C-alpha positions in Angstrom: -12.0 98.2 -58.6 -8.3 97.3 -58.1 -7.3 99.1 -61.3 -9.0 102.3 -60.1 -7.3 102.1 -56.7 -4.0 101.6 -58.4 -4.5 104.4 -60.8 -5.6 106.8 -58.0 -2.6 105.8 -55.9 -0.2 106.3 -58.7 -1.6 109.7 -59.6 -1.3 110.9 -56.0 2.3 109.7 -55.7 3.2 111.3 -59.0 1.7 114.6 -57.8 3.6 114.5 -54.5 6.9 113.7 -56.3 6.3 116.6 -58.7 5.7 119.0 -55.8 8.8 117.8 -54.0 11.0 118.3 -57.1 9.5 121.8 -57.7 10.3 122.7 -54.1 14.0 121.6 -54.6 14.2 123.6 -57.8 13.2 126.7 -55.8 15.5 125.9 -52.9 18.6 125.5 -55.1 18.1 128.8 -57.1 21.1 130.4 -55.4 23.2 127.3 -56.1 22.4 127.5 -59.8 23.2 131.3 -59.9 26.7 130.8 -58.3 28.1 129.2 -61.5 31.8 129.8 -60.5 31.5 128.6 -56.9 33.5 131.7 -55.9 30.7 133.2 -53.8 29.5 131.8 -50.6 26.2 130.7 -52.2 27.2 127.1 -53.0 29.2 126.6 -49.8 26.2 127.4 -47.6 24.3 124.6 -49.4 26.7 121.9 -48.3 24.4 120.9 -45.4 21.3 121.4 -47.5 22.6 118.8 -50.1 23.2 116.3 -47.3 19.7 116.8 -45.8 18.1 116.4 -49.2 20.3 113.4 -50.3 17.4 111.0 -50.2 15.3 113.2 -52.4 18.1 113.6 -55.0 19.0 109.9 -55.2 16.8 108.2 -57.7 16.1 111.2 -59.8 17.0 111.0 -63.5 19.8 113.1 -64.8 17.5 115.7 -66.4 15.6 116.2 -63.2 18.9 116.7 -61.3 20.0 119.2 -63.9 16.8 121.2 -63.4 17.6 121.4 -59.7 21.4 121.9 -59.6 22.0 123.3 -63.1 24.9 122.2 -65.4 27.8 120.6 -63.7 31.3 122.2 -63.7 32.8 118.9 -65.0 31.6 115.5 -66.3 33.6 112.3 -66.0 32.8 109.1 -68.0 34.1 106.2 -65.9 32.8 103.2 -67.7 30.0 102.2 -70.1 27.0 104.2 -68.8 28.6 105.1 -65.5 29.5 108.8 -65.1 30.1 111.4 -62.5 28.7 115.0 -62.6 31.0 117.2 -60.6 30.0 120.5 -59.0 32.4 122.9 -57.3 31.1 123.8 -53.9 33.9 126.0 -52.6 37.2 127.1 -54.2 36.5 126.2 -57.8 39.3 126.5 -60.4 37.9 129.9 -61.5 38.5 131.3 -57.9 42.1 132.4 -57.1 41.6 132.2 -53.3 42.8 128.8 -52.2 44.6 125.6 -53.1 41.9 123.4 -51.6 38.5 122.9 -53.1 35.3 121.2 -52.1 33.4 119.3 -54.7 30.1 117.4 -55.0 30.4 114.2 -57.0 27.1 112.7 -58.2 27.3 109.2 -59.7 24.9 108.6 -62.5 24.2 104.9 -63.3 23.7 103.2 -66.7 20.0 104.0 -66.8 20.7 107.8 -66.2 19.6 107.8 -62.6 21.3 109.4 -59.6 22.9 106.6 -57.6 25.3 108.3 -55.1 26.3 111.7 -53.8 29.8 112.4 -52.3 31.3 115.5 -51.0 35.1 115.5 -51.4 37.9 117.9 -50.5 40.7 118.1 -53.0 44.1 119.7 -52.5 45.9 121.0 -55.5 
């Protein structure tokens, strides 16, 4: 009896998580299409990233990449600890400004999203 209850609960939670991730993939389509961060598309998602922070933390790296696409830069900090960096506004490919806004996503040793930070960098 307990095994059936556990199995049913696990199946329902897995389905809900899958639906939630698919929703995020759809919601971030414009983000993925703005690969240079020179359009307004990524900048308008700044608040959206913050609102969905809890859903993004805990995803594995492959799930994150399916939502946000390939990062603009990767930094390996220590054994297993890395940052995926996405330009939000004023990426290096844009010739419009000396300040840029970036999303830093810390990936832990097990390949899971641990932290999201939005930073403003001045060149």
